[in-house]
C-alpha positions as CSV (number, residue, x, y, z in Angstrom):
1,M,44.4,66.7,-174.1
2,P,47.4,66.0,-171.9
3,I,47.3,63.0,-169.7
4,I,46.7,64.1,-166.1
5,R,47.6,61.5,-163.6
6,Q,46.5,61.3,-160.0
7,A,49.0,62.6,-157.5
8,P,51.1,59.9,-155.9
9,R,50.6,58.9,-152.3
10,L,52.9,61.2,-150.3
11,K,56.0,59.9,-148.6
12,Y,55.7,62.5,-145.9
13,N,52.0,62.1,-144.9
14,S,52.9,60.8,-141.5
15,L,55.7,63.3,-140.8
16,R,55.3,65.1,-137.5
17,F,57.1,68.1,-136.0
18,S,57.6,69.0,-132.4
19,V,58.0,72.8,-132.1
20,K,59.0,74.1,-128.6
21,T,56.7,76.9,-127.5
22,A,55.2,78.1,-124.3
23,N,52.0,76.3,-124.9
24,M,53.6,73.2,-126.5
25,I,52.3,73.4,-130.0
26,E,52.7,70.3,-132.1
27,I,52.6,70.2,-135.8
28,S,50.7,67.4,-137.5
29,T,50.6,66.5,-141.2
30,N,47.9,63.9,-141.1
31,T,44.8,65.9,-139.8
32,E,41.6,64.4,-141.0
33,K,39.6,66.2,-143.7
34,K,36.6,66.8,-141.4
35,Q,38.7,68.4,-138.6
36,W,40.6,70.5,-141.1
37,N,37.4,71.8,-142.7
38,Q,35.8,72.4,-139.4
39,Y,38.6,74.8,-138.4
40,A,38.5,76.5,-141.8
41,A,34.7,76.9,-141.5
42,E,34.9,78.4,-137.9
43,N,37.8,80.8,-138.6
44,V,36.4,84.0,-140.0
45,A,39.7,84.8,-141.8
46,A,39.6,81.6,-143.8
47,K,39.1,81.5,-147.5
48,Y,37.7,78.8,-149.8
49,S,41.4,78.1,-150.6
50,H,42.0,76.9,-147.1
51,L,39.4,74.1,-147.4
52,F,40.8,70.6,-147.8
53,D,39.4,70.0,-151.3
54,W,40.8,73.1,-152.9
55,G,44.4,71.9,-152.4
56,E,43.3,68.3,-153.2
57,C,41.9,69.4,-156.5
58,L,45.1,71.2,-157.4
59,A,47.3,68.3,-156.3
60,T,45.3,65.7,-158.1
61,T,44.9,67.6,-161.4
62,Y,48.6,68.5,-161.7
63,S,50.2,65.6,-159.9
64,V,52.0,67.8,-157.3
65,R,52.6,66.9,-153.7
66,I,50.5,68.6,-151.1
67,F,51.2,68.9,-147.4
68,R,48.8,70.1,-144.7
69,L,50.4,71.4,-141.6
70,A,48.1,71.7,-138.6
71,A,49.1,73.3,-135.3
72,I,47.8,71.3,-132.4
73,N,47.6,72.7,-128.9
74,T,48.7,69.7,-126.8
75,Q,46.9,71.1,-123.7
76,T,43.5,71.1,-125.4
77,N,44.3,68.7,-128.3
78,Q,42.5,71.2,-130.6
79,I,43.7,72.7,-133.9
80,C,45.0,76.3,-133.4
81,G,46.3,76.9,-136.9
82,I,46.6,75.4,-140.4
83,L,48.9,75.9,-143.4
84,P,48.5,74.0,-146.8
85,L,51.6,73.7,-148.9
86,V,52.4,72.3,-152.3
87,L,55.8,71.2,-153.4
88,F,56.4,73.1,-156.6
89,D,59.3,71.5,-158.5
90,P,59.5,72.7,-162.1
91,P,62.1,70.9,-164.2
92,G,65.3,72.9,-164.2
93,K,64.1,75.5,-161.8
94,D,64.1,76.3,-158.1
95,K,62.1,73.9,-155.9
96,R,59.6,75.8,-153.7
97,L,57.0,75.1,-151.1
98,I,54.0,77.3,-151.9
99,S,50.7,78.1,-150.1
100,L,49.3,77.6,-152.7
101,P,50.1,77.7,-156.4
102,Y,47.5,79.0,-158.8
103,T,45.9,80.7,-155.8
104,D,45.8,84.4,-154.6
105,A,46.1,83.6,-150.9
106,A,46.0,80.4,-148.8
107,G,48.7,81.1,-146.3
108,I,49.0,80.7,-142.5
109,L,45.7,80.7,-140.7
110,A,46.2,80.7,-137.0
111,D,44.5,81.7,-133.7
112,D,47.5,83.6,-132.5
113,S,51.1,84.7,-133.4
114,E,52.6,81.8,-131.5
115,S,50.7,79.2,-133.5
116,G,51.5,81.1,-136.7
117,R,55.2,81.1,-135.9
118,S,55.1,77.4,-135.1
119,L,53.6,76.8,-138.6
120,L,56.2,78.9,-140.2
121,L,59.0,77.1,-138.5
122,A,57.4,73.8,-139.5
123,A,57.2,74.9,-143.1
124,L,60.9,75.7,-143.1
125,T,61.7,72.4,-141.5
126,L,59.7,70.6,-144.1
127,A,61.5,72.6,-146.8
128,D,64.8,71.3,-145.3
129,K,63.6,67.7,-145.5
130,L,62.3,68.1,-149.1
131,G,65.4,70.0,-150.4
132,A,63.4,73.1,-151.2
133,D,65.2,76.4,-151.3
134,H,62.2,78.7,-150.9
135,V,59.0,78.8,-148.9
136,E,56.4,81.2,-150.5
137,L,53.4,82.1,-148.3
138,R,50.6,83.9,-150.0
139,Q,48.7,86.0,-147.5
140,D,46.0,88.7,-147.6
141,R,46.1,91.5,-145.1
142,A,46.0,89.1,-142.2
143,L,49.4,88.5,-140.6
144,Q,51.2,91.2,-142.6
145,S,52.7,92.6,-139.4
146,F,53.5,89.1,-138.2
147,F,55.9,88.5,-141.1
148,Q,57.8,91.7,-140.3
149,Q,58.8,90.1,-137.0
150,Q,60.2,86.9,-138.7
151,K,62.9,88.6,-140.9
152,T,65.8,86.3,-139.7
153,I,65.3,82.7,-138.9
154,D,68.5,80.6,-138.8
155,S,69.8,80.1,-142.4
156,W,66.8,81.7,-144.1
157,C,66.3,85.2,-145.4
158,Y,63.0,86.9,-145.8
159,A,61.6,89.1,-148.6
160,P,58.0,90.4,-148.9
161,H,56.5,91.0,-152.4
162,H,53.5,93.2,-153.0
163,F,53.3,93.4,-156.8
164,K,49.7,92.2,-156.8
165,T,46.7,93.6,-155.0
166,G,43.4,92.1,-153.9
167,L,40.1,93.8,-154.8
168,L,37.0,93.6,-152.5
169,R,33.7,95.4,-152.2
170,P,31.1,95.2,-149.5
171,L,27.6,94.2,-150.6
172,P,24.2,95.7,-149.8
173,A,21.3,93.6,-148.7
174,S,19.3,93.9,-151.9
175,V,20.0,93.9,-155.7
176,D,18.0,97.2,-156.0
177,T,20.5,98.9,-153.6
178,L,23.3,97.3,-155.6
179,W,22.0,98.8,-158.8
180,A,21.6,102.2,-157.3
181,D,25.2,102.1,-156.0
182,L,26.6,101.7,-159.5
183,S,27.7,104.7,-161.6
184,S,25.5,105.8,-164.5
185,K,28.3,104.8,-166.9
186,V,28.3,101.3,-165.6
187,R,24.5,101.0,-165.7
188,N,24.4,102.3,-169.3
189,Q,26.9,99.6,-170.4
190,I,24.8,96.9,-168.7
191,R,21.7,98.2,-170.4
192,K,23.5,98.1,-173.7
193,A,24.4,94.4,-173.2
194,E,20.7,93.7,-172.5
195,R,19.5,95.7,-175.5
196,C,22.0,93.7,-177.7
197,G,20.4,90.5,-176.6
198,C,22.8,89.3,-173.8
199,I,21.2,87.1,-171.2
200,A,22.7,85.6,-168.0
201,K,22.5,82.0,-166.7
202,A,23.8,80.7,-163.4
203,G,24.3,77.0,-162.7
204,G,26.8,74.2,-162.2
205,V,28.3,71.4,-164.2
206,E,25.8,71.9,-167.1
207,L,27.5,75.2,-167.9
208,L,31.0,73.9,-167.6
209,A,31.6,73.3,-171.3
210,D,30.4,76.8,-172.2
211,F,32.5,78.3,-169.4
212,Y,35.6,76.5,-170.6
213,A,35.1,77.4,-174.2
214,V,35.1,81.1,-173.3
215,F,37.8,80.8,-170.7
216,S,40.3,78.9,-172.9
217,E,39.8,81.1,-175.9
218,N,40.3,84.2,-173.8
219,M,43.4,82.8,-172.2
220,R,44.8,82.0,-175.6
221,D,44.1,85.6,-176.8
222,L,45.9,87.0,-173.7
223,G,48.9,84.8,-174.4
224,S,48.4,82.6,-171.3
225,P,48.4,78.7,-171.3
226,V,45.1,77.6,-169.9
227,H,44.3,75.4,-166.9
228,A,43.2,71.8,-167.5
229,P,39.4,71.3,-167.8
230,E,39.8,68.5,-165.2
231,L,40.6,71.1,-162.6
232,F,37.2,72.8,-162.9
233,Q,35.4,69.4,-163.1
234,S,37.1,68.3,-159.8
235,L,36.2,71.6,-158.1
236,I,32.5,71.2,-159.1
237,D,32.5,67.6,-157.9
238,S,33.9,68.5,-154.5
239,E,31.6,68.0,-151.5
240,S,33.0,70.9,-149.5
241,L,33.5,73.6,-152.1
242,R,30.5,75.7,-153.0
243,T,30.9,76.5,-156.7
244,A,28.9,78.1,-159.4
245,I,29.3,79.0,-163.0
246,I,27.8,82.1,-164.6
247,V,27.6,82.4,-168.4
248,I,26.5,85.3,-170.6
249,Y,24.9,84.3,-173.9
250,L,24.6,86.4,-177.0
251,H,22.1,84.9,-179.4
252,A,22.5,81.5,-177.7
253,K,26.3,81.7,-178.0
254,P,28.5,82.0,-174.9
255,A,30.2,85.4,-174.9
256,A,31.4,85.8,-171.3
257,A,31.7,83.4,-168.3
258,A,32.9,83.2,-164.7
259,F,33.7,80.5,-162.1
260,V,32.9,81.5,-158.6
261,L,33.2,80.0,-155.1
262,L,31.3,80.9,-152.0
263,H,32.8,80.7,-148.5
264,N,32.3,82.6,-145.2
265,E,29.7,85.0,-146.7
266,T,32.1,86.0,-149.5
267,L,31.7,85.2,-153.2
268,Y,35.1,84.8,-154.8
269,N,35.8,85.2,-158.5
270,P,39.2,83.6,-159.4
271,W,38.3,83.2,-163.1
272,A,36.3,85.5,-165.4
273,S,36.6,85.9,-169.2
274,S,34.9,87.4,-172.2
275,L,35.5,87.0,-175.9
276,R,37.0,89.8,-177.8
277,R,34.8,89.5,-180.8
278,Y,31.8,90.3,-178.7
279,R,33.4,93.2,-176.8
280,Q,31.2,95.9,-178.5
281,F,28.1,94.3,-177.0
282,C,29.4,94.6,-173.4
283,P,28.8,91.0,-172.2
284,N,31.5,91.4,-169.5
285,M,29.5,94.2,-167.9
286,L,26.4,92.0,-167.6
287,L,28.7,89.2,-166.3
288,Y,30.0,91.3,-163.4
289,L,26.5,92.5,-162.5
290,S,25.3,88.9,-162.6
291,M,28.1,87.8,-160.2
292,L,27.3,90.6,-157.8
293,E,23.6,89.9,-157.9
294,Y,24.3,86.2,-157.3
295,A,26.4,87.1,-154.3
296,V,23.6,89.4,-152.9
297,N,20.9,86.7,-153.5
298,N,23.1,84.2,-151.6
299,Y,23.4,86.5,-148.6
300,C,27.0,87.3,-149.1
301,T,28.4,90.4,-147.4
302,W,31.6,90.7,-149.6
303,F,32.5,90.1,-153.2
304,D,36.2,89.3,-154.0
305,F,37.2,90.3,-157.6
306,G,40.5,88.4,-157.4
307,R,44.0,89.7,-157.7
308,S,45.3,92.3,-160.2
309,S,48.4,94.3,-160.9
310,P,47.7,97.7,-159.4
311,D,48.4,99.6,-162.6
312,A,46.7,97.2,-165.0
313,P,43.5,97.9,-167.0
314,A,41.9,94.9,-165.2
315,C,42.4,96.6,-161.9
316,R,40.8,99.8,-163.2
317,F,37.9,97.8,-164.6
318,K,37.2,96.3,-161.1
319,L,37.5,99.6,-159.3
320,Q,34.6,101.0,-161.3
321,W,32.4,98.4,-159.6
322,G,33.1,99.8,-156.2
323,A,36.0,97.5,-155.4
324,K,38.7,98.7,-153.0
325,M,42.3,97.6,-153.2
326,E,43.4,95.4,-150.3
327,P,47.0,94.3,-149.4
328,L,48.1,91.0,-150.9
329,G,51.5,89.9,-149.9
330,W,53.6,87.0,-151.1
331,H,56.1,86.3,-148.3
332,V,59.2,84.5,-149.5
333,F,61.7,82.7,-147.2
334,S,64.8,81.7,-149.1
335,R,67.7,79.5,-147.9
336,K,70.9,81.6,-148.0
337,P,72.4,82.4,-150.5
338,H,69.4,81.7,-152.7
339,D,66.7,84.3,-153.5
340,W,63.4,84.1,-155.3
341,D,61.3,86.8,-156.8
342,P,57.8,85.7,-157.9
343,R,57.9,88.2,-160.7
344,R,60.3,85.9,-162.5
345,E,57.3,84.0,-163.6
346,S,54.9,85.2,-166.2
347,L,51.5,84.2,-167.6
348,E,51.9,86.1,-170.8
349,Y,53.7,84.9,-173.9
350,D,53.4,86.8,-177.1
351,N,53.9,83.7,-179.3
352,W,51.0,82.0,-177.5
353,K,48.5,84.5,-178.9
354,S,48.9,83.2,-182.4
355,I,48.7,79.5,-181.6
356,D,45.8,77.5,-182.9
357,L,42.9,77.5,-180.4
358,E,42.6,73.7,-180.2
359,R,46.3,73.3,-179.9
360,S,46.3,75.8,-177.1
361,R,43.7,73.8,-175.2
362,Q,45.7,70.6,-175.8
363,D,49.1,71.9,-174.9
364,G,48.3,74.6,-172.4
365,P,47.7,72.6,-169.2
366,A,51.1,70.9,-169.4
367,I,52.7,74.4,-169.4
368,R,50.3,76.0,-166.9
369,R,51.1,73.2,-164.5
370,W,54.6,74.8,-163.9
371,I,53.5,78.4,-163.7
372,S,52.5,79.0,-160.0
373,L,50.8,82.3,-160.6
């Protein structure tokens, strides 16, 4: 297991910006956790990834610097927008500010376009101070039109990227209605999993080892370096993040598993895996039904399947569950004459698929640390 050290105390924690706007917006980088989370809780567009502890867990696990920009209306002294950023500085590669790495979307969250622009200008100012050549803001459909109005800012050039899509589906009020909404093909595959002896369990830290066993093996089989187990432990230990683990067992052995987070009446699924040797028994079908039922039973109105490439098999798999594709944009501001395309990174390496499983678990996190996807 690689040594994961706690992130250092940041040199720029007390840095403040003064951005001239009509309403005198000031940008602070030392907003207290309680105030930050209160804003994220009250803003209906906020995701779990906007919460203080999500960024903190990423920063602590991988020893990266995190900055939290908060727009303050000086007339009311209230937060009117937030933007979490991580300084991503892989050895020998471009230095970037990202909101946030390893995350689908955690970009600008603001009450209005003026607050949003203030946060964007502050992010570019911070990039200047840190010597970063790129600012990469990962946003869902919110603020898409806003970025089109920010194409030219001083010495920065702007490029939007839409090579990934989000997938969402609305949820009914009962699991019976949920079941009736599914196609006959999907229901038959779920019944097959149950006939073969698959059972579902939902819980917390007591299921972490089984989740990681499935997740890490599946990542190896896909050719992807795996996240550190400390990341999932810290997410579970968080006081503000509402997490759960769902595991599908086949004859007492974990065959499929997922890690989910609940925020603002939406259940998010950033990580789900199933083992290839059990594919014929359809444990992944029972896994997705179990996640959807968990969401309904916890009064969620939406289920977020996570991101996919629009033409990938994973995307087609999610669409059969009633998911609809939603815009997911990664908005990149690059200092001229530099440019950055997020597609230069990859999570798939053919030689990784043949590596020994235990070695993949040992060596994977050190590599995954510098892949921002």
